[in-house]
N, C-alpha and C positions, 0 to 999 in steps of 0.2 A: 573422644569416645567413638567406638566403632558400632555401627548399627548392623544388626543381623539381617541377612537377606531372607526371603520367604523360605528358600531351601534350607538355610541354616536353622531357622526357627522350627521347621518341621523335623530336622535332625535332632534338635534339642528335645522336642516333645516326644520323639520316639525313644529316646534313651531311657526315660523313666527315672529310676533312682541312680543310674550310673552317669556320672558327669561326662558330657561329650568332650572329645579331644579334637584339637585343630592342629594341623601341621603347616608350618611355614615352608613352602616348597624351595625357597632359596637357601634357608639355613638348616632345614630339617629339624628345627626346634619344635617340640610338641608343647602345646598349651592345654590346660584343663579349664573348661568353662564351668564355673560354679556361681550360684546366685550371690548377690552382694551381701545378703544377711549372713550367709555361711562364711564368706570371705572375712567379714568383720569379726566373727567368732574365732576363726582360725588365727587371724592376725593377733587378736588379743591373747590367745594361748601362746603363740610364738613369742610375743613380747614378754609375757610372764616367764617363759622358759629362759629367754635371753637374760632377763633380770636375775633369775635364780642362778644361772650359769655364772654371771658376773660376780654375784655375791660369793659363790663357792670358790671362785678364783681369787677373790680379794681376801677372804677370811684367813688363810694361812699367813699372808703378809701382814694383815692387821694384828694377828695374834703374836707374830714375831716382834712387831713394834711394841705391843703392850708388854711383852716379856722384858724387852730392853728397858722399858720405862718403870719396871718394878711391879707390874700387875701379877707376876708369878710368885711374888714374895708370899710365904705362908701367912703373914700378918694380914694380907688382903683377902684371905678366905672368908672372913667375916661378912664381906659383901655378898658372897654367894647365898647366905641366909636371907638376904633382903630381896632376892630375885623370886618373884611369885611363880616362875616356871620351874624352879628347882624342886626336886622331890623332898618331902619333909622327912 
């Protein structure tokens, strides 16, 4: 963990609502300094989005397999009535 210098703490305090940025002079990479609580929330949102993206990618392949296994047979439509999410 990196500890902020007095000068850096003052810069953070002066920023107010805008997260301060730090630049690595060797690589010119810019970093945004945010409180750990906010980082945890952002990370959770990103993890959820990644999960949803994975499911959206997986769904067409899954449906293809289901189709090959007979799930698209009209006789299987009866199971749609058992799904509580299905409109009545």
